[in-house]
SETORBA-68854 format. One record per residue (C-alpha): residue number from 1; residue in one letter; chain; z, y, x. Coordinates in Angstrom, 3 decimals. Last residue first. Layout:
REM residues N
[pt NUM "A" "A" [Z Y X]]
...
REM end
This chain:
REM residues 376
[pt 376 "X" "A" [-5.147 -0.837 -22.952]]
[pt 375 "X" "A" [-2.207 -3.550 -21.470]]
[pt 374 "X" "A" [-0.602 -4.184 -18.375]]
[pt 373 "X" "A" [1.668 -7.105 -18.053]]
[pt 372 "X" "A" [4.708 -7.377 -16.244]]
[pt 371 "X" "A" [7.064 -9.928 -14.126]]
[pt 370 "X" "A" [10.401 -10.827 -12.185]]
[pt 369 "X" "A" [11.432 -14.093 -12.843]]
[pt 368 "X" "A" [15.110 -15.866 -11.543]]
[pt 367 "X" "A" [15.872 -19.529 -11.970]]
[pt 366 "X" "A" [19.118 -20.378 -11.377]]
[pt 365 "X" "A" [19.872 -23.935 -9.978]]
[pt 364 "X" "A" [20.749 -27.071 -11.856]]
[pt 363 "X" "A" [18.714 -27.039 -14.857]]
[pt 362 "X" "A" [15.585 -27.360 -12.764]]
[pt 361 "X" "A" [12.644 -25.446 -11.052]]
[pt 360 "X" "A" [10.921 -26.829 -8.397]]
[pt 359 "X" "A" [10.329 -25.446 -5.174]]
[pt 358 "X" "A" [7.218 -23.743 -3.920]]
[pt 357 "X" "A" [7.422 -22.481 -0.294]]
[pt 356 "X" "A" [4.113 -23.547 1.608]]
[pt 355 "X" "A" [2.313 -23.521 -1.900]]
[pt 354 "X" "A" [3.044 -19.821 -2.219]]
[pt 353 "X" "A" [5.893 -18.158 -4.459]]
[pt 352 "X" "A" [6.446 -14.362 -4.022]]
[pt 351 "X" "A" [9.538 -12.659 -2.592]]
[pt 350 "X" "A" [10.233 -9.423 -3.876]]
[pt 349 "X" "A" [13.860 -9.843 -2.597]]
[pt 348 "X" "A" [14.501 -13.528 -1.081]]
[pt 347 "X" "A" [18.208 -14.472 -3.139]]
[pt 346 "X" "A" [16.096 -16.081 -5.330]]
[pt 345 "X" "A" [14.183 -18.577 -3.195]]
[pt 344 "X" "A" [17.942 -20.043 -2.924]]
[pt 343 "X" "A" [17.632 -21.372 -6.056]]
[pt 342 "X" "A" [14.094 -20.832 -8.371]]
[pt 341 "X" "A" [11.757 -18.343 -7.899]]
[pt 340 "X" "A" [9.233 -16.383 -10.106]]
[pt 339 "X" "A" [8.497 -13.032 -8.595]]
[pt 338 "X" "A" [4.923 -12.496 -10.781]]
[pt 337 "X" "A" [1.957 -10.708 -8.540]]
[pt 336 "X" "A" [1.986 -7.005 -9.903]]
[pt 335 "X" "A" [1.372 -5.574 -13.409]]
[pt 334 "X" "A" [-0.742 -8.526 -14.210]]
[pt 333 "X" "A" [-3.962 -8.341 -15.922]]
[pt 332 "X" "A" [-5.732 -6.350 -18.571]]
[pt 331 "X" "A" [-4.314 -7.393 -21.815]]
[pt 330 "X" "A" [-5.991 -6.091 -24.694]]
[pt 329 "X" "A" [-5.216 -8.709 -26.755]]
[pt 328 "X" "A" [-3.257 -11.275 -25.266]]
[pt 327 "X" "A" [-4.191 -14.504 -23.835]]
[pt 326 "X" "A" [-4.376 -12.704 -20.570]]
[pt 325 "X" "A" [-0.312 -12.643 -21.223]]
[pt 324 "X" "A" [0.054 -16.291 -21.892]]
[pt 323 "X" "A" [-2.062 -17.609 -19.159]]
[pt 322 "X" "A" [-0.348 -15.449 -16.548]]
[pt 321 "X" "A" [2.941 -16.959 -17.745]]
[pt 320 "X" "A" [1.443 -20.259 -16.899]]
[pt 319 "X" "A" [0.447 -19.460 -13.393]]
[pt 318 "X" "A" [3.763 -18.097 -12.878]]
[pt 317 "X" "A" [5.344 -20.917 -13.905]]
[pt 316 "X" "A" [3.432 -23.500 -11.946]]
[pt 315 "X" "A" [4.094 -21.572 -8.844]]
[pt 314 "X" "A" [7.697 -21.238 -9.150]]
[pt 313 "X" "A" [7.875 -25.287 -9.869]]
[pt 312 "X" "A" [8.045 -27.111 -13.389]]
[pt 311 "X" "A" [8.055 -31.043 -13.548]]
[pt 310 "X" "A" [9.162 -32.177 -16.808]]
[pt 309 "X" "A" [12.605 -33.762 -17.115]]
[pt 308 "X" "A" [13.172 -32.861 -21.169]]
[pt 307 "X" "A" [15.195 -29.737 -19.944]]
[pt 306 "X" "A" [12.930 -28.528 -17.906]]
[pt 305 "X" "A" [10.436 -28.866 -20.652]]
[pt 304 "X" "A" [12.285 -26.617 -23.655]]
[pt 303 "X" "A" [13.520 -24.152 -21.102]]
[pt 302 "X" "A" [9.616 -23.719 -19.908]]
[pt 301 "X" "A" [8.303 -23.987 -23.547]]
[pt 300 "X" "A" [10.795 -21.265 -24.849]]
[pt 299 "X" "A" [10.410 -18.865 -21.930]]
[pt 298 "X" "A" [6.356 -19.073 -21.888]]
[pt 297 "X" "A" [6.479 -18.305 -25.996]]
[pt 296 "X" "A" [8.872 -15.581 -25.301]]
[pt 295 "X" "A" [7.083 -13.614 -22.343]]
[pt 294 "X" "A" [3.814 -13.819 -24.211]]
[pt 293 "X" "A" [5.264 -12.549 -27.230]]
[pt 292 "X" "A" [6.992 -10.177 -25.525]]
[pt 291 "X" "A" [3.893 -9.007 -23.862]]
[pt 290 "X" "A" [1.789 -8.033 -27.462]]
[pt 289 "X" "A" [5.129 -6.641 -28.410]]
[pt 288 "X" "A" [5.113 -4.466 -25.708]]
[pt 287 "X" "A" [1.637 -3.044 -25.914]]
[pt 286 "X" "A" [2.101 -2.776 -29.690]]
[pt 285 "X" "A" [4.859 0.139 -28.554]]
[pt 284 "X" "A" [2.621 1.329 -25.888]]
[pt 283 "X" "A" [-0.331 1.992 -28.532]]
[pt 282 "X" "A" [1.880 3.732 -31.150]]
[pt 281 "X" "A" [3.031 6.183 -28.447]]
[pt 280 "X" "A" [-1.141 6.529 -27.586]]
[pt 279 "X" "A" [-2.020 7.019 -31.192]]
[pt 278 "X" "A" [0.862 9.386 -31.547]]
[pt 277 "X" "A" [-0.216 11.778 -28.533]]
[pt 276 "X" "A" [1.680 10.833 -25.531]]
[pt 275 "X" "A" [2.390 13.288 -22.544]]
[pt 274 "X" "A" [3.375 11.829 -19.879]]
[pt 273 "X" "A" [-0.155 11.379 -18.686]]
[pt 272 "X" "A" [-1.122 15.164 -19.226]]
[pt 271 "X" "A" [1.796 15.855 -16.521]]
[pt 270 "X" "A" [0.261 13.833 -14.079]]
[pt 269 "X" "A" [-3.317 15.424 -15.063]]
[pt 268 "X" "A" [-2.393 18.694 -14.186]]
[pt 267 "X" "A" [-2.163 17.935 -10.710]]
[pt 266 "X" "A" [1.079 18.212 -8.718]]
[pt 265 "X" "A" [0.616 21.417 -6.098]]
[pt 264 "X" "A" [-1.536 22.747 -3.068]]
[pt 263 "X" "A" [-3.277 25.875 -3.913]]
[pt 262 "X" "A" [-6.111 26.678 -1.567]]
[pt 261 "X" "A" [-8.798 29.486 -2.414]]
[pt 260 "X" "A" [-11.828 30.930 -0.789]]
[pt 259 "X" "A" [-11.958 27.668 1.548]]
[pt 258 "X" "A" [-14.097 25.787 -1.313]]
[pt 257 "X" "A" [-16.471 28.558 -1.240]]
[pt 256 "X" "A" [-17.786 30.049 -4.823]]
[pt 255 "X" "A" [-20.221 33.193 -4.866]]
[pt 254 "X" "A" [-21.625 34.647 -1.127]]
[pt 253 "X" "A" [-21.047 32.795 2.203]]
[pt 252 "X" "A" [-20.151 35.273 5.347]]
[pt 251 "X" "A" [-17.326 33.078 6.646]]
[pt 250 "X" "A" [-17.144 30.323 4.131]]
[pt 249 "X" "A" [-16.610 27.790 6.957]]
[pt 248 "X" "A" [-17.431 23.846 6.834]]
[pt 247 "X" "A" [-19.096 24.034 9.941]]
[pt 246 "X" "A" [-22.388 23.669 8.399]]
[pt 245 "X" "A" [-21.632 26.433 6.300]]
[pt 244 "X" "A" [-19.803 26.575 2.958]]
[pt 243 "X" "A" [-21.667 26.558 -1.001]]
[pt 242 "X" "A" [-19.684 23.732 -1.958]]
[pt 241 "X" "A" [-22.871 21.725 -2.956]]
[pt 240 "X" "A" [-24.455 22.868 0.540]]
[pt 239 "X" "A" [-21.882 21.085 2.339]]
[pt 238 "X" "A" [-21.720 17.856 0.428]]
[pt 237 "X" "A" [-25.289 17.408 0.929]]
[pt 236 "X" "A" [-27.382 17.413 -1.768]]
[pt 235 "X" "A" [-29.791 15.237 -3.832]]
[pt 234 "X" "A" [-27.581 12.046 -4.344]]
[pt 233 "X" "A" [-28.911 9.471 -6.059]]
[pt 232 "X" "A" [-30.626 7.814 -2.698]]
[pt 231 "X" "A" [-26.424 7.265 -1.624]]
[pt 230 "X" "A" [-24.236 9.065 0.957]]
[pt 229 "X" "A" [-25.719 12.371 1.252]]
[pt 228 "X" "A" [-25.725 13.547 4.495]]
[pt 227 "X" "A" [-21.993 14.692 6.256]]
[pt 226 "X" "A" [-21.159 17.889 7.149]]
[pt 225 "X" "A" [-18.434 18.919 4.826]]
[pt 224 "X" "A" [-15.874 17.438 7.041]]
[pt 223 "X" "A" [-17.380 16.128 10.651]]
[pt 222 "X" "A" [-14.740 17.596 13.156]]
[pt 221 "X" "A" [-11.709 17.952 10.753]]
[pt 220 "X" "A" [-12.032 14.351 9.803]]
[pt 219 "X" "A" [-13.795 12.147 7.441]]
[pt 218 "X" "A" [-14.087 13.919 4.311]]
[pt 217 "X" "A" [-13.942 10.917 1.331]]
[pt 216 "X" "A" [-14.701 10.630 -1.571]]
[pt 215 "X" "A" [-13.132 8.266 -3.821]]
[pt 214 "X" "A" [-13.164 4.760 -5.377]]
[pt 213 "X" "A" [-11.795 2.788 -8.131]]
[pt 212 "X" "A" [-11.511 -0.974 -8.151]]
[pt 211 "X" "A" [-10.082 -3.190 -11.614]]
[pt 210 "X" "A" [-12.401 -1.203 -13.870]]
[pt 209 "X" "A" [-10.587 0.402 -16.927]]
[pt 208 "X" "A" [-12.133 4.162 -16.345]]
[pt 207 "X" "A" [-10.653 6.551 -18.702]]
[pt 206 "X" "A" [-12.218 9.569 -16.493]]
[pt 205 "X" "A" [-8.976 11.399 -16.231]]
[pt 204 "X" "A" [-6.451 9.102 -16.766]]
[pt 203 "X" "A" [-8.599 6.526 -14.594]]
[pt 202 "X" "A" [-8.677 9.247 -11.831]]
[pt 201 "X" "A" [-4.692 10.191 -12.043]]
[pt 200 "X" "A" [-4.083 6.309 -11.963]]
[pt 199 "X" "A" [-5.909 6.325 -8.480]]
[pt 198 "X" "A" [-4.419 9.079 -7.227]]
[pt 197 "X" "A" [-7.055 10.959 -5.280]]
[pt 196 "X" "A" [-7.735 14.236 -7.128]]
[pt 195 "X" "A" [-9.238 17.034 -5.948]]
[pt 194 "X" "A" [-9.803 20.679 -7.658]]
[pt 193 "X" "A" [-11.911 23.178 -7.148]]
[pt 192 "X" "A" [-11.902 26.925 -8.436]]
[pt 191 "X" "A" [-8.637 27.914 -8.655]]
[pt 190 "X" "A" [-6.814 30.547 -10.497]]
[pt 189 "X" "A" [-3.832 28.950 -11.148]]
[pt 188 "X" "A" [-3.881 29.297 -14.652]]
[pt 187 "X" "A" [-7.937 28.884 -14.487]]
[pt 186 "X" "A" [-7.252 25.360 -12.829]]
[pt 185 "X" "A" [-5.256 24.160 -16.109]]
[pt 184 "X" "A" [-7.437 24.997 -18.316]]
[pt 183 "X" "A" [-10.410 23.591 -16.377]]
[pt 182 "X" "A" [-8.126 20.460 -16.660]]
[pt 181 "X" "A" [-7.767 20.420 -20.057]]
[pt 180 "X" "A" [-11.487 20.829 -20.735]]
[pt 179 "X" "A" [-11.875 17.632 -18.422]]
[pt 178 "X" "A" [-9.800 16.026 -21.005]]
[pt 177 "X" "A" [-11.790 16.992 -23.831]]
[pt 176 "X" "A" [-14.630 15.697 -22.171]]
[pt 175 "X" "A" [-12.475 12.305 -21.205]]
[pt 174 "X" "A" [-12.531 12.178 -24.880]]
[pt 173 "X" "A" [-8.997 11.627 -26.378]]
[pt 172 "X" "A" [-7.889 8.384 -27.424]]
[pt 171 "X" "A" [-8.061 6.171 -30.903]]
[pt 170 "X" "A" [-6.486 3.043 -31.036]]
[pt 169 "X" "A" [-0.852 8.222 6.700]]
[pt 168 "X" "A" [-3.905 6.166 5.236]]
[pt 167 "X" "A" [-7.056 8.216 4.827]]
[pt 166 "X" "A" [-5.716 9.217 8.649]]
[pt 165 "X" "A" [-6.508 5.903 9.961]]
[pt 164 "X" "A" [-3.624 5.471 13.006]]
[pt 163 "X" "A" [-4.307 6.171 16.764]]
[pt 162 "X" "A" [-1.846 7.127 19.282]]
[pt 161 "X" "A" [-2.232 9.188 22.975]]
[pt 160 "X" "A" [0.539 9.441 25.147]]
[pt 159 "X" "A" [-1.535 8.467 28.555]]
[pt 158 "X" "A" [0.798 9.002 31.253]]
[pt 157 "X" "A" [2.659 6.164 30.597]]
[pt 156 "X" "A" [6.555 5.968 30.212]]
[pt 155 "X" "A" [7.296 8.048 27.796]]
[pt 154 "X" "A" [4.967 6.005 25.003]]
[pt 153 "X" "A" [7.579 3.175 24.759]]
[pt 152 "X" "A" [10.452 5.670 23.703]]
[pt 151 "X" "A" [8.189 8.113 21.893]]
[pt 150 "X" "A" [6.738 4.996 19.889]]
[pt 149 "X" "A" [10.615 3.841 19.033]]
[pt 148 "X" "A" [12.329 7.160 18.174]]
[pt 147 "X" "A" [9.312 7.801 15.906]]
[pt 146 "X" "A" [8.910 4.224 13.931]]
[pt 145 "X" "A" [13.136 4.905 13.554]]
[pt 144 "X" "A" [15.265 2.893 16.072]]
[pt 143 "X" "A" [17.441 0.053 14.920]]
[pt 142 "X" "A" [21.276 -0.351 16.471]]
[pt 141 "X" "A" [22.778 -0.160 13.236]]
[pt 140 "X" "A" [20.303 -1.088 10.309]]
[pt 139 "X" "A" [18.142 1.929 8.756]]
[pt 138 "X" "A" [15.159 -0.217 8.926]]
[pt 137 "X" "A" [15.297 -3.990 10.024]]
[pt 136 "X" "A" [13.082 -3.542 13.150]]
[pt 135 "X" "A" [11.584 -7.197 13.347]]
[pt 134 "X" "A" [9.704 -7.234 16.960]]
[pt 133 "X" "A" [6.017 -9.041 16.353]]
[pt 132 "X" "A" [4.575 -11.756 18.767]]
[pt 131 "X" "A" [7.155 -14.072 17.454]]
[pt 130 "X" "A" [4.946 -14.932 14.483]]
[pt 129 "X" "A" [5.950 -12.933 10.874]]
[pt 128 "X" "A" [6.386 -14.575 7.685]]
[pt 127 "X" "A" [9.988 -16.301 8.005]]
[pt 126 "X" "A" [11.620 -12.734 9.409]]
[pt 125 "X" "A" [9.661 -10.820 7.248]]
[pt 124 "X" "A" [10.848 -12.523 3.785]]
[pt 123 "X" "A" [14.622 -12.575 4.799]]
[pt 122 "X" "A" [14.176 -8.519 5.873]]
[pt 121 "X" "A" [12.156 -7.960 2.969]]
[pt 120 "X" "A" [14.574 -5.783 0.544]]
[pt 119 "X" "A" [16.605 -4.447 3.394]]
[pt 118 "X" "A" [13.564 -2.457 4.641]]
[pt 117 "X" "A" [10.819 -2.854 6.691]]
[pt 116 "X" "A" [9.690 -2.187 10.493]]
[pt 115 "X" "A" [7.263 -4.170 12.425]]
[pt 114 "X" "A" [6.806 -3.618 16.172]]
[pt 113 "X" "A" [4.268 -5.484 18.540]]
[pt 112 "X" "A" [4.214 -5.460 22.431]]
[pt 111 "X" "A" [2.131 -5.241 25.643]]
[pt 110 "X" "A" [-0.899 -2.504 24.678]]
[pt 109 "X" "A" [1.211 -1.263 21.511]]
[pt 108 "X" "A" [0.826 -2.270 18.064]]
[pt 107 "X" "A" [2.603 -0.545 15.554]]
[pt 106 "X" "A" [3.118 -1.629 11.930]]
[pt 105 "X" "A" [5.010 -0.092 8.938]]
[pt 104 "X" "A" [6.624 -1.869 6.020]]
[pt 103 "X" "A" [6.696 -2.327 2.099]]
[pt 102 "X" "A" [4.478 -4.320 -0.489]]
[pt 101 "X" "A" [5.272 -7.631 1.087]]
[pt 100 "X" "A" [2.624 -9.935 2.505]]
[pt 99 "X" "A" [3.920 -10.131 6.506]]
[pt 98 "X" "A" [0.913 -11.897 8.353]]
[pt 97 "X" "A" [1.653 -8.965 10.671]]
[pt 96 "X" "A" [-2.367 -7.532 11.183]]
[pt 95 "X" "A" [-3.678 -8.889 7.998]]
[pt 94 "X" "A" [-0.894 -7.970 6.121]]
[pt 93 "X" "A" [-1.063 -4.531 7.553]]
[pt 92 "X" "A" [-4.782 -3.996 6.860]]
[pt 91 "X" "A" [-4.617 -5.060 3.151]]
[pt 90 "X" "A" [-7.573 -2.599 2.316]]
[pt 89 "X" "A" [-10.117 -4.919 1.410]]
[pt 88 "X" "A" [-7.989 -7.294 -0.304]]
[pt 87 "X" "A" [-7.137 -4.527 -2.751]]
[pt 86 "X" "A" [-3.645 -2.673 -2.249]]
[pt 85 "X" "A" [-0.721 -2.646 -4.246]]
[pt 84 "X" "A" [1.450 0.105 -2.252]]
[pt 83 "X" "A" [-0.770 2.869 -2.750]]
[pt 82 "X" "A" [-0.866 5.426 -1.167]]
[pt 81 "X" "A" [-4.519 6.558 -2.243]]
[pt 80 "X" "A" [-6.003 5.763 1.054]]
[pt 79 "X" "A" [-4.484 2.323 0.949]]
[pt 78 "X" "A" [-0.497 1.698 1.900]]
[pt 77 "X" "A" [0.890 -0.584 4.060]]
[pt 76 "X" "A" [0.935 1.328 7.369]]
[pt 75 "X" "A" [-0.825 0.195 10.565]]
[pt 74 "X" "A" [-0.087 2.667 13.599]]
[pt 73 "X" "A" [-2.051 2.084 16.828]]
[pt 72 "X" "A" [-0.596 2.480 20.329]]
[pt 71 "X" "A" [-1.833 3.527 23.890]]
[pt 70 "X" "A" [-4.953 4.916 23.092]]
[pt 69 "X" "A" [-8.392 5.803 24.595]]
[pt 68 "X" "A" [-10.711 4.922 21.825]]
[pt 67 "X" "A" [-12.731 2.070 23.807]]
[pt 66 "X" "A" [-9.569 1.323 25.673]]
[pt 65 "X" "A" [-7.457 0.684 22.624]]
[pt 64 "X" "A" [-10.357 -1.448 21.211]]
[pt 63 "X" "A" [-9.568 -4.274 23.076]]
[pt 62 "X" "A" [-5.962 -4.353 21.814]]
[pt 61 "X" "A" [-7.464 -4.853 18.505]]
[pt 60 "X" "A" [-8.939 -8.283 19.219]]
[pt 59 "X" "A" [-5.920 -9.278 21.315]]
[pt 58 "X" "A" [-3.770 -8.463 18.269]]
[pt 57 "X" "A" [-5.775 -10.359 15.968]]
[pt 56 "X" "A" [-5.854 -13.523 18.350]]
[pt 55 "X" "A" [-1.961 -13.459 18.797]]
[pt 54 "X" "A" [-1.258 -12.992 14.678]]
[pt 53 "X" "A" [-0.457 -16.907 14.191]]
[pt 52 "X" "A" [0.207 -16.667 10.595]]
[pt 51 "X" "A" [3.947 -18.025 9.509]]
[pt 50 "X" "A" [4.789 -20.055 6.077]]
[pt 49 "X" "A" [5.625 -23.290 7.954]]
[pt 48 "X" "A" [8.960 -21.777 9.453]]
[pt 47 "X" "A" [9.028 -22.196 13.180]]
[pt 46 "X" "A" [12.120 -24.272 14.110]]
[pt 45 "X" "A" [14.273 -22.968 16.742]]
[pt 44 "X" "A" [14.698 -24.562 19.986]]
[pt 43 "X" "A" [14.612 -21.371 22.453]]
[pt 42 "X" "A" [14.908 -18.464 20.105]]
[pt 41 "X" "A" [12.015 -17.010 17.891]]
[pt 40 "X" "A" [13.223 -17.812 14.571]]
[pt 39 "X" "A" [16.632 -16.072 14.846]]
[pt 38 "X" "A" [15.006 -12.689 16.171]]
[pt 37 "X" "A" [16.373 -11.168 19.452]]
[pt 36 "X" "A" [13.313 -12.944 21.023]]
[pt 35 "X" "A" [10.866 -10.893 19.455]]
[pt 34 "X" "A" [12.199 -7.767 21.703]]
[pt 33 "X" "A" [14.725 -4.824 21.588]]
[pt 32 "X" "A" [16.761 -4.602 24.959]]
[pt 31 "X" "A" [14.613 -1.056 26.347]]
[pt 30 "X" "A" [15.328 0.099 23.008]]
[pt 29 "X" "A" [19.235 -0.361 23.370]]
[pt 28 "X" "A" [19.067 0.897 27.044]]
[pt 27 "X" "A" [17.105 4.321 25.531]]
[pt 26 "X" "A" [19.832 4.849 23.254]]
[pt 25 "X" "A" [19.925 4.401 19.420]]
[pt 24 "X" "A" [21.083 6.704 16.975]]
[pt 23 "X" "A" [20.380 10.091 19.226]]
[pt 22 "X" "A" [18.427 11.587 16.454]]
[pt 21 "X" "A" [15.198 12.022 17.878]]
[pt 20 "X" "A" [12.936 14.853 16.430]]
[pt 19 "X" "A" [9.950 14.105 14.279]]
[pt 18 "X" "A" [6.074 13.547 14.920]]
[pt 17 "X" "A" [4.881 16.470 16.957]]
[pt 16 "X" "A" [8.244 17.864 18.023]]
[pt 15 "X" "A" [9.033 14.619 20.146]]
[pt 14 "X" "A" [5.725 14.756 21.454]]
[pt 13 "X" "A" [2.923 12.418 21.257]]
[pt 12 "X" "A" [-0.769 13.808 21.919]]
[pt 11 "X" "A" [-2.681 13.067 18.740]]
[pt 10 "X" "A" [-5.503 11.056 18.036]]
[pt 9 "X" "A" [-6.887 9.756 14.727]]
[pt 8 "X" "A" [-9.235 6.845 14.222]]
[pt 7 "X" "A" [-11.994 7.495 11.681]]
[pt 6 "X" "A" [-11.851 3.223 11.133]]
[pt 5 "X" "A" [-10.686 0.817 13.574]]
[pt 4 "X" "A" [-12.407 -2.389 13.138]]
[pt 3 "X" "A" [-10.833 -6.017 13.466]]
[pt 2 "X" "A" [-13.654 -8.859 13.513]]
[pt 1 "X" "A" [-12.691 -12.283 12.386]]
REM end
């Protein structure tokens, strides 16, 4: 499987550039950090069967280091909209590490790879990461931050360039009326253009209910506003549309130009979303009622059949609950993958059941369920 680097960002790495170190971890401590410190990577340890072998993936990525002239590459969890719940296409960090929790940062160096996550995922990361990876237990004593460790590793090499994807670091009011509200808010701040990138805000404005949303990217500071039209329906270049020169400059231009005024703030969409009218409030109540029906009927069935001795597992329970939700009017899927965990798996924060970890639900162990549904 090919692994590509999109829109490489290169920077000269210094402590001033990405954050000061705070002396929390000494160089000697950082020099002794390695995958062999992990319980699952010690000699004789039995490897969990949910680990993904990332050797080939790391090799393919490192082959591109020479092409891009970098020594390290950062892979965050979020997509270009800073959403932690990504589409499969955007699951870059999961692909390179094998870890499928919602939070973490991976940094791949030429001779090592490190992964940072918080206390919710220490157990899951230990089981899912193979022994190519150093597990950095974020905010624990003796564990450096991403910045501290990157500075430590790269200060011993002459080339201090690193790479990252810059896109990552009832009755309803009509979308036309919502746009008018946006125009009014823009007028109040004396701005001519507004860029909205949040998926929830985009959906709120255009009332788009598809699972996938897309946005327009400006590639980087060298190529912004100079690209050709992206499809046959576009009649002008971005530079022509925004009335800028080919370099993105407004010097010498007349009329409106994107560079004239820059105002950065929360978008008025964020405030508008929080102000529900009577119909929207009623819709919220109805959504809660529908979801309660789905959850109650599922729990009643689960409790009855487990007590009767019928076999239920974490996976089958999650799938059954999903069916109950999807059967409800106006349901548009799950809010997030259900955390369905029995016994010891309940101690794994943000646990997600898989066939490899699936446990039976019985009356002898506690069963933990954390789930949600989305409704129109």
